[in-house]
C-alpha distance (Angstrom), angle and dihedral (degrees) to the residues before:
residue distance angle dihedral
M1 . . .
S2 3.80 . .
E3 3.82 94.1 .
R4 3.80 92.8 46.2
L5 3.79 90.0 53.9
K6 3.79 91.7 47.5
D7 3.80 90.3 50.3
I8 3.81 89.9 57.4
L9 3.81 90.6 51.8
R10 3.80 92.7 46.4
E11 3.80 88.8 59.0
E12 3.80 91.2 62.0
T13 3.79 98.2 100.9
V14 3.78 132.4 139.9
E15 3.81 137.8 -161.6
L16 3.78 104.1 -126.8
P17 3.81 123.5 -136.7
P18 3.83 111.8 -123.1
R19 3.81 91.7 -108.2
V20 3.81 90.9 59.3
S21 3.80 92.8 46.5
K22 3.80 90.1 51.9
V23 3.79 91.1 53.1
C24 3.81 89.0 52.0
D25 3.81 88.9 49.8
K26 3.79 89.8 52.7
I27 3.80 93.2 50.1
Q28 3.80 92.1 48.5
A29 3.80 90.6 50.1
K30 3.80 91.1 50.0
H31 3.82 91.5 52.7
E32 3.79 97.3 31.2
G33 3.78 115.3 -168.0
R34 3.79 95.1 1.3
V35 3.82 104.0 82.9
L36 3.81 114.4 100.2
A37 3.82 97.2 174.3
F38 3.79 146.5 -27.9
I39 3.78 123.5 -123.5
Y40 3.79 109.5 -158.0
Y41 3.81 115.7 -156.4
G42 3.77 143.4 145.0
S43 3.78 137.8 59.5
S44 3.81 95.9 -39.2
L45 3.81 89.6 59.4
R46 3.79 88.9 53.4
D47 3.81 90.8 48.6
L48 3.81 105.7 33.9
S49 3.79 93.8 163.1
N50 3.81 92.7 61.9
A51 3.80 106.7 88.8
E52 3.81 91.2 -174.4
K53 3.81 92.6 67.1
M54 3.78 114.0 101.6
L55 3.81 111.5 -117.0
D56 3.80 116.9 -122.4
F57 3.79 122.4 -157.4
Y58 3.75 137.7 165.5
V59 3.79 105.3 -146.1
I60 3.78 110.2 -153.5
V61 3.81 112.8 -150.6
D62 3.77 137.7 -177.1
S63 3.81 98.9 -134.7
Y64 3.79 134.6 17.7
R65 3.80 92.3 -159.0
K66 3.79 92.8 54.9
T67 3.81 94.7 39.5
H68 3.80 98.3 55.7
K69 3.77 125.8 58.6
S70 3.79 90.6 -149.3
P71 3.82 119.1 66.0
I72 3.81 88.2 -152.8
R73 3.77 90.2 55.5
A74 3.80 90.2 48.3
A75 3.81 91.3 51.2
L76 3.80 92.2 48.6
N77 3.80 90.2 48.9
A78 3.80 89.1 55.5
I79 3.82 94.3 45.0
I80 3.82 99.1 40.2
P81 3.80 107.9 19.8
P82 2.90 136.8 -137.7
A83 3.80 111.1 48.8
V84 3.80 109.0 -150.9
Y85 3.80 125.3 -144.2
Y86 3.80 132.8 -175.3
L87 3.80 122.0 -143.5
E88 3.80 136.9 176.8
H89 3.79 129.2 -160.4
Q90 3.80 127.3 -174.6
D91 3.78 116.1 -165.1
E92 3.79 128.8 -150.1
D93 3.82 90.9 -88.9
G94 3.78 91.6 56.8
V95 3.81 94.7 -107.4
L96 3.79 109.7 148.9
S97 3.79 117.1 -147.2
T98 3.79 118.7 -167.2
C99 3.77 122.0 -160.4
K100 3.78 138.5 -171.5
Y101 3.77 112.4 -164.3
S102 3.78 130.3 -178.3
I103 3.78 122.9 -150.1
M104 3.79 119.7 -143.0
S105 3.79 132.4 157.8
L106 3.77 119.8 -116.0
S107 3.79 92.8 -115.9
A108 3.83 92.0 49.0
F109 3.80 90.5 50.1
E110 3.80 90.3 52.4
R111 3.81 92.3 49.3
R112 3.79 93.4 47.6
C113 3.79 92.6 50.9
S114 3.79 93.3 49.4
A115 3.79 129.2 97.6
K116 3.82 88.6 -106.2
A117 3.82 92.6 65.9
L118 3.81 113.1 98.3
L119 3.81 102.3 -170.3
S120 3.78 113.7 69.1
Q121 3.80 100.2 -148.6
T122 3.80 93.2 107.4
W123 3.81 104.6 27.6
G124 3.79 92.4 40.2
R125 3.80 92.6 51.3
F126 3.79 99.2 42.8
S127 3.77 96.0 45.0
Q128 3.81 82.1 71.2
P129 3.82 125.0 77.3
C130 3.80 114.7 -67.3
A131 3.80 137.6 144.5
L132 3.80 128.5 -117.5
L133 3.81 110.3 -138.3
R134 3.80 132.7 -168.6
P135 3.81 100.2 -9.6
A136 3.79 110.6 -166.5
S137 3.82 93.8 -136.6
E138 3.78 144.2 -5.4
D139 3.80 88.6 -100.5
V140 3.81 90.9 57.4
T141 3.81 89.7 49.0
E142 3.79 93.3 51.2
R143 3.80 93.9 46.4
L144 3.81 92.6 50.5
I145 3.80 93.2 45.8
A146 3.81 90.2 48.7
A147 3.81 90.3 49.3
R148 3.79 91.6 50.7
A149 3.81 91.1 48.2
A150 3.81 87.7 52.9
A151 3.82 88.7 51.0
V152 3.81 91.5 53.6
R153 3.80 92.2 49.6
H154 3.81 91.5 45.2
I155 3.81 96.5 53.1
A156 3.81 90.0 45.1
R157 3.82 92.4 52.4
E158 3.80 91.6 47.8
T159 3.81 90.9 50.1
E160 3.82 98.7 46.6
P161 3.84 95.4 77.8
L162 3.83 90.1 56.3
F163 3.82 89.5 70.4
G164 3.75 136.9 57.6
E165 3.80 122.3 -122.3
H166 3.79 95.4 -46.7
A167 3.81 143.2 13.1
E168 3.78 140.6 -167.6
I169 3.80 113.1 -107.5
A170 3.81 96.3 -120.5
E171 3.79 91.7 44.5
F172 3.80 92.6 49.0
W173 3.80 98.4 50.0
G174 3.79 92.4 37.0
R175 3.81 89.4 56.2
A176 3.81 90.9 47.0
F177 3.80 93.6 56.2
Y178 3.80 92.7 38.6
E179 3.80 90.0 58.2
S180 3.80 91.2 46.5
Y181 3.82 93.6 48.5
R182 3.79 90.3 51.4
T183 3.81 88.9 64.9
E184 3.83 92.2 57.5
I185 3.80 137.7 65.5
R186 3.79 104.8 -101.3
P187 3.82 132.9 164.2
E188 3.79 96.3 -152.7
S189 3.77 134.0 63.5
S190 3.79 110.6 -76.5
T191 3.79 89.1 -148.2
G192 3.80 94.5 49.9
R193 3.79 96.0 47.1
S194 3.81 95.1 46.6
A195 3.81 91.9 49.0
E196 3.81 91.2 47.8
I197 3.80 93.4 52.7
V198 3.79 94.6 47.8
Q199 3.80 92.1 47.0
R200 3.81 93.2 48.2
Y201 3.81 92.3 50.7
A202 3.79 98.2 34.2
E203 3.82 93.8 138.7
R204 3.81 91.1 52.1
Y205 3.79 92.8 53.7
Q206 3.78 91.2 45.4
R207 3.81 89.8 55.5
I208 3.80 94.0 45.1
S209 3.79 90.8 47.6
D210 3.80 90.2 51.6
V211 3.81 88.4 55.7
L212 3.81 97.0 46.2
Y213 3.80 104.1 35.2
S214 3.75 146.7 34.9
S215 3.78 115.8 -124.9
Q216 3.76 138.2 -151.8
G217 3.78 125.8 -170.0
G218 3.81 90.6 -9.9
L219 3.82 93.0 -53.3
L220 3.79 127.6 114.6
L221 3.79 113.2 -118.7
M222 3.78 111.3 -134.6
P223 3.83 115.3 -136.3
A224 3.78 118.3 -108.8
N225 3.83 95.1 -130.9
R226 3.79 98.5 60.7
A227 3.80 125.4 168.4
S228 3.78 111.8 -84.0
G229 3.80 120.4 -134.4
A230 3.81 95.0 25.5
R231 3.81 94.4 134.1
F232 3.78 91.2 52.0
R233 3.81 91.2 48.1
W234 3.82 91.5 53.8
I235 3.81 89.2 52.0
L236 3.80 89.7 49.1
R237 3.80 91.0 49.0
R238 3.81 90.6 53.3
T239 3.80 90.5 48.9
L240 3.82 95.4 48.7
G241 3.79 102.8 25.8
K242 3.80 101.7 68.4
P243 3.83 97.3 48.4
A244 3.83 89.2 46.0
A245 3.80 89.9 50.0
A246 3.80 90.1 48.5
I247 3.80 92.1 55.0
R248 3.82 90.8 48.8
V249 3.81 90.7 49.7
L250 3.79 92.8 48.8
N251 3.80 91.0 47.9
S252 3.79 88.9 54.3
A253 3.80 89.6 59.3
A254 3.81 89.4 77.8
T255 3.80 93.9 65.2
F256 3.82 99.8 75.6
D257 3.80 141.0 23.5
G258 3.79 112.8 -82.1
G259 3.78 89.1 11.9
A260 3.79 96.3 138.2
D261 3.80 92.8 54.9
Y262 3.81 90.1 44.3
I263 3.80 90.3 54.9
M264 3.79 92.8 47.3
R265 3.81 89.4 52.9
K266 3.79 88.9 52.4
V267 3.80 91.0 50.5
K268 3.81 90.0 49.7
N269 3.82 91.4 49.2
H270 3.80 91.1 48.2
S271 3.78 99.1 44.5
G272 3.80 111.6 6.0
V273 3.82 89.6 -118.7
T274 3.81 117.9 132.6
L275 3.78 130.2 -164.1
E276 3.79 125.0 -176.6
L277 3.80 111.8 -134.4
T278 3.78 124.3 -140.4
P279 3.82 119.3 -132.8
F280 3.81 89.1 -106.9
Q281 3.82 91.7 52.7
R282 3.81 90.3 50.4
R283 3.81 91.2 52.1
H284 3.82 95.6 43.2
P285 3.83 109.3 30.5
V286 3.81 93.5 152.1
I287 3.81 93.9 55.6
C288 3.79 91.4 44.0
S289 3.80 97.0 42.5
P290 3.86 96.8 99.8
V291 3.83 91.6 51.7
L292 3.80 93.1 43.7
G293 3.79 91.1 46.4
W294 3.80 90.7 51.8
K295 3.83 92.8 49.2
L296 3.80 92.1 48.7
W297 3.80 90.5 47.7
R298 3.81 91.1 51.9
R299 3.81 89.6 52.3
G300 3.79 91.7 52.5
A301 3.82 100.1 -107.1
F302 3.79 94.7 137.4
R303 3.80 103.9 38.5
């Protein structure tokens, strides 16, 4: 079963447009010698022809200390991964590509995809379709594929107790991603996005379901020995996940000019909550992130 699942994930490849390849080149040059692989995900992967879509990558590295110029940034990356960076690239035709990329070590990625990881930010996201780019070695490829397979199994196990004895495929995976999205800060409907992804990749979820479950009359049969406490864990993830995401977002504001105001605009777009920053908070968003996160939480930005 494990190899069949990995085979499905290995098939998730993509032919990159030149503009995307150039952004990857720029990231690799910025963190020269440290990048082990890119994992390309998100709406721009689903709509490659749209140059206005922001590119989303997880950049897997071998060392936080050697990747970041700042030792403080490296420490924060280790404590509250991932570290998020913003990058722009304008090609010779004047096309501007914007990119948000998150840095995480290979070992941290493996841990956060495993069944031991409580928060679903990593295993919820990378159980969905994505593309592995530029792996440094076959070993890196196999470790990332194995981690993603663990993520798929983990989100399935945590979703099983939310159903009775059986479930429709689209309903099952839609509920899985809905629950995961509810633990994050998102501008769009969790229900709408999860349904869209499952519908778009219906064949993928059919194949994965065939690997993980038995079926009867077109319905997935839920196993008898399902994980206990899953409902409570989803509640806990919603309680902890959004404040944790807020701190990560605020930390990312230190990586580019005007970053703090950019992040506050994102928070406003996501939740409608506004917060006026002081000059000190604009200059030192990392130091101020716990206080800002608490104020935003009190105003309902992450509920």
